[in-house]
KENU-188753 format. One record per residue (C-alpha): residue number from 1; x, y, z. Coordinates in steps of 0.1 Angstrom, whole numbers. Each point is the difference from the previous one (the first is absolute). Layout:
BEGIN
NUM, X, Y, Z
...
// end
This chain:
BEGIN
1, 1032, 632, 1833
2, -6, -15, -35
3, -10, 24, -20
4, -16, -8, -35
5, 18, 20, -27
6, -21, 18, -20
7, 8, -2, -36
8, 7, 45, -18
9, -30, 12, -19
10, 8, -1, -32
11, -2, 37, -24
12, -27, -27, -18
13, -23, -1, 31
14, 0, 35, 9
15, -11, 14, -36
16, -25, -28, 4
17, -14, 16, 30
18, 8, 34, -15
19, -19, -6, -29
20, -28, -16, 23
21, -6, 33, 25
22, 4, 20, -31
23, -30, -19, -18
24, -21, 6, 29
25, 11, 36, 16
26, 18, 15, -35
27, -12, 14, -31
28, 20, 11, -30
29, -6, 22, -30
30, 0, -13, -32
31, 35, 6, -16
32, -13, 24, -25
33, -14, 24, 26
34, 35, -1, 19
35, 20, 12, -36
36, 4, 36, 10
37, 10, -12, 38
38, 25, -20, -16
39, 13, 27, -22
40, 9, 23, 30
41, 15, -25, 23
42, 24, -4, -34
43, 6, 34, -3
44, 15, 1, 36
45, 17, -27, 1
46, 17, -3, -34
47, 32, 5, -8
48, 11, 27, 1
49, -16, 12, 26
50, -25, 35, -3
51, 20, 26, 18
52, -25, 6, 29
53, 6, -33, 6
54, 36, -3, 2
55, -4, 29, 22
56, -16, -19, 25
57, 26, -19, 9
58, 18, 29, 17
59, -29, 20, 13
60, -24, -12, 25
61, -21, 29, -7
62, -4, -9, -36
63, 0, -38, 10
64, -31, 8, 19
65, -18, 20, -33
66, 13, -33, -19
67, -14, -22, 25
68, -37, 13, 0
69, 4, 5, -39
70, 7, -36, -3
71, -22, -15, 29
72, -27, 21, -8
73, -3, -8, -40
74, 12, -41, 3
75, -15, -3, 29
76, -27, 22, 15
77, -17, 8, -33
78, 1, -37, -21
79, -13, -15, 33
80, -29, 26, 3
81, -6, -9, -39
82, 0, -34, 11
83, -28, 5, 20
84, -21, 19, -24
85, -2, -30, -23
86, -3, -26, 29
87, -34, 19, 12
88, -7, 5, -37
89, 3, -40, -1
90, -23, -3, 27
91, -29, 26, -15
92, 3, -18, -32
93, -5, -34, 17
94, -26, 9, 22
95, -20, 16, -27
96, 6, -29, -23
97, -14, -26, 24
98, -29, 19, 12
99, -15, 6, -37
100, 15, -37, -10
101, -22, -10, 32
102, -30, 16, -1
103, -3, -3, -37
104, -2, -38, 5
105, -27, 4, 25
106, -24, 17, -32
107, -13, 29, 20
108, 9, 19, -27
109, -23, -17, -23
110, -26, -2, 25
111, 4, 37, 15
112, -3, 14, -46
113, -39, -23, 4
114, -9, 25, 29
115, 21, 30, -6
116, 11, 3, 32
117, 36, 3, 17
118, 16, -11, 35
119, 29, 22, 16
120, 17, -18, 27
121, 11, 23, 26
122, 37, -19, 17
123, 26, 5, -30
124, 27, 3, 29
125, 29, -19, -15
126, 1, 15, -32
127, -4, 31, 20
128, 32, -8, 18
129, 17, -8, -31
130, -10, 31, -14
131, 9, 21, 25
132, 31, -17, 6
133, 8, 5, -38
134, -6, 41, -2
135, 25, 1, 33
136, 23, -19, -18
137, 0, 21, -29
138, 8, 29, 21
139, 21, -12, 17
140, 20, -7, -32
141, -2, 28, -7
142, 14, 19, 31
143, 28, -24, 1
144, 7, 3, -39
145, 4, 41, 2
146, 21, -4, 35
147, 25, -20, -18
148, 6, 21, -29
149, 3, 33, 19
150, 28, -19, 23
151, 22, 3, -34
152, -8, 36, 9
153, 14, -1, 30
154, -32, 7, 16
155, -34, -13, 23
156, -35, 5, -16
157, -23, -24, -14
158, -35, 15, -16
159, 3, -6, -37
160, -35, 25, -6
161, 31, 22, 11
162, 25, -13, -15
163, 1, 17, -28
164, 7, 35, 24
165, 28, -17, 17
166, 20, -11, -31
167, 6, 39, -11
168, 33, 7, -6
169, 9, -27, 20
170, 38, -10, -6
171, 10, -16, -23
172, -29, 20, -23
173, 4, -25, -33
174, -12, -26, 20
175, -29, 17, 25
176, -12, 21, -30
177, -6, -32, -20
178, -17, -17, 32
179, -22, 30, 4
180, -14, -1, -36
181, -1, -42, 3
182, -23, 11, 36
183, -23, 25, -20
184, -13, -29, -19
185, -15, -24, 29
186, -2, 25, 31
187, -39, 8, -11
188, -10, -33, -14
189, 8, -14, 35
190, -20, 33, 17
191, -36, -19, 11
192, 6, -30, 13
193, 38, 2, 15
194, 15, 38, 5
195, -32, 28, 16
196, 1, 34, -20
197, -11, 34, 18
198, -34, -6, -11
199, -7, -37, 1
200, 8, -31, 25
201, 15, -33, -14
202, -8, -31, 4
203, 26, -4, 16
204, -1, 24, 28
205, -37, -9, 6
206, 5, -38, 7
207, 32, 14, 18
208, -15, 25, 24
209, -36, 3, -9
210, -23, -27, -11
211, -4, -37, -8
212, -5, 0, -36
213, -10, -34, -11
214, 13, -17, -36
215, -38, 1, -9
216, -29, -10, 3
217, -5, -36, -16
218, -32, 0, -21
219, -13, -30, -8
220, -30, 4, -29
221, -13, 0, -37
222, 29, 16, -11
223, 24, -21, 13
224, 21, -4, 29
225, 25, 30, 8
226, 13, 30, 25
227, -12, 31, 2
228, 6, 29, 21
229, 27, 1, 23
230, 33, 16, 4
231, 5, 0, -41
232, -37, 14, -2
233, -5, -24, -25
234, -32, 10, -30
235, -22, -20, -18
236, 24, 18, -28
237, 29, -27, 13
238, -30, -31, -10
239, 0, 13, -30
240, 37, 0, -8
241, 5, -35, 10
242, 19, 15, 34
243, -3, -23, 30
244, 18, 10, 34
245, 30, -18, -9
246, 4, 20, -31
247, -2, 36, 12
248, 25, -8, 26
249, 19, -13, -25
250, 6, 30, -13
251, 12, 18, 28
252, 27, -27, 8
253, 7, 6, -39
254, 0, 35, 5
255, 24, -4, 32
256, 28, -23, -18
257, 1, 18, -29
258, 7, 33, 23
259, 27, -21, 18
260, 13, -14, -31
261, 2, 33, -19
262, 13, 23, 31
263, 26, -27, 9
264, 16, 2, -37
265, 0, 34, -1
266, 21, 0, 32
267, 24, -24, -21
268, 1, 15, -32
269, 7, 39, 9
270, 26, -14, 31
271, 19, -17, -26
272, -2, 27, -20
273, 12, 26, 28
274, 22, -18, 18
275, 16, -16, -37
276, 17, 39, -2
277, 36, 3, 5
278, -6, 34, 18
279, -27, -16, 29
280, 10, -5, 37
281, -25, -24, 19
// end
């Protein structure tokens, strides 16, 4: 029985197939957004490697904690951050498109003439992206906290309580530095991502209690904009020129800064600690 001889698949073909697939189902952060992650990767793979990395070669328990740290930072946290950027980009596209399309109809000028406004009721598509943005942001914090906690050989994921967790953790030079940096951010996440004893966060409301929209799309004499919603956007935001995209961009930038600074703090003070000649992992 004759059979056709198939030519082998070349590396170039494999690469092109992968590229085509990634262009549809993938998403990559811009290089400047991954610098801290690259610095972390370089730190744990450098020659010579840090003592806690070398210890993992012959100690299964140490290897398990290192795996949680490495994958928690370079996979879980980085991928969740990419989700945050992806959802923000989708929101920006939707807000820009609906504004452009509606302005092009001349409806704003006509509404100015009669001092009236229109508020379309269905914003489910942008609501879905907004809710996904908030949930991805919180996941990112949880994954990152869990990864850093693994460096202290512990399971922990609450960013809100991370400062208490870090108290007197060994090595203290690392835990104290992380705790100080954590204090710069924890209150800034309180309304959107972290509940307090008296107030439920936007994230908790979305996850467990109610449907929060991206806002009510207002079309009127003042223009086209979102009001209310999960971000409680008021008219003062309009005066300041803050669109939904800009407001969520501030959340995104805060999250990026938090991850970058805590990750670099970990690297700097771990190097300082493990650089001492009298230290064992």
